[in-house]
N, C-alpha and C positions, 0 to 999 in steps of 0.2 A: 263170308269171316264177317265181323264184329268189331270194330276199330276202338279205342279206347282215346277221349281226346278231354283236354283241360277244356272244360267252361268260364268263361266272362262273361264282361256286361252283355256281351252281343249276340250272349243268347237268351237271352231271359223273353224275347216271344214264340222261341222253340218250347222251352219250361214250359212258359204255361198253359200252352196248348197240351203237351204230353200231362205237365199236372191234372189239367181239369178230366182228362182221360181218366184220372188209376184213380182221385179221389173227389167223394161226396162234396170237399169242399175246396176246390182247386183256390189255386193262389194262381195272381196275376203277374203282369209283369213288373208294373213300379214295389209290389212283392219283390219281385227276385231282383228288379235293380235294388234298393235298401237294404237287403242282403249283401251282393255284393260289396255295395259302397264301405260293410260294417268293417271294422278287427279282423283280419283271420280268416278271411269267407274265402271260400275254396269250392272246385268239383272240377267232375268227371263226365260224360257226357257217354254213354254206347249207341253207336251211328254203324247203320249199315246200308251204304250209296248212297252216302251224306242225308238219309235220313234215319233223325231222334229216333230213339227206343227205348231211353230208359235213362236214369242221371240220378246221381247223389252230389250233396249238399253237404258238406262239412265244417267245422269253426275248430281253431286249433285256440287254443288262452292258455299260454307255458307251457305245460307236459298232459295237457288233457283237450279230449278232443271231444266232438258233437258233431252226429250226423242231424243234422237240423234238417233235411228230405230227401226222398229217398223212395225212387217209382221206376216199375216199369210198363209198358204200354203190354194190355191186358193181355190182348192176342200174341202177345210175346214172351209171356210168364210160361214159368219152367223149362226156361233153356239154356240156363247158368248164365244170363247176363249178368242177373242180381245179386248174383255168386259172384264174377269179377269184378264187379262193381264196390262192392264190401270188402273183396283182398285185396283192391287195387288199394283202396285208405286205409288198411291195414298193414300192409308193406309199407305205405307213404307216411304213417304213421312214427312205424319201424323207424325208418331214416332219421328224422327228424326229433327221435326224444321222446316223444311223444307215450306215458306210460299209463295211461287206462285210452276207450274212447266210450262214447255213452250214447243215448239213443232212449225215446223212450215210442213207441207201438201197441196198437191196440189191443186189449184181451183178446178180441176178436179176431186177431188175425193170423190164424194159424199158421200159414203159411211160410206168412215174414217168420215168424216166431221161430217155427222148425227150421230156417236157412239159419239166424242168430245163432241158434243151438248146435246148429253141425260149425257153425266159424269158430265156434271157441268162445259167443257169450252167454253169461250167465245172468243169473233176474235178481238185481238188489234192494228194490222196491217197487211201491204199487200207487199208482196216481187217480185218485177216485174221480171220477168224473171229467177228466182230462181231454178228452175231445166230444164236441157238439154236431151232431149231423142239420141238415136246413130244417128235420122240423124239430129242432131241437132237443131232442132224446142225447142224453149225455154219456159217455163212456170210458169206461177205466183207461186207464195205460199199462203198460210193466214196465218199469225202469230197466234197460240190460246194460250191463258193463261188459267189453272184452281188454284184457287186462294183457299188454303189451311185452 
């Protein structure tokens, strides 16, 4: 059974570990701590038997939300965890009066693009050279929006 729990600054170490397993350039504890200190930042973690399997951090400003980062451990993907996390945000956003949710996703991340499309997001723009890899290559990002 997967438990979806609200995250806070006490979770930064686990968030950094999971993030580094999911991205070529993972964020450290200090980055997550800074995000939680910022206005309107919140998130949920997907747990199984106390282990963090994935999470989503978002920020709400006025009537817009932005997904700041979102990941699921590679060995736990394709099991519906990502969809549960996105749907949790969509539900919360509607309940607090958010009108739109935005995010950026790599043009190369077909799995994520398919998930977002399935959950009602649509492409509104492209950000050239948005992501950088360890070898400093650059990748475009698609900007997606969900209208609540």
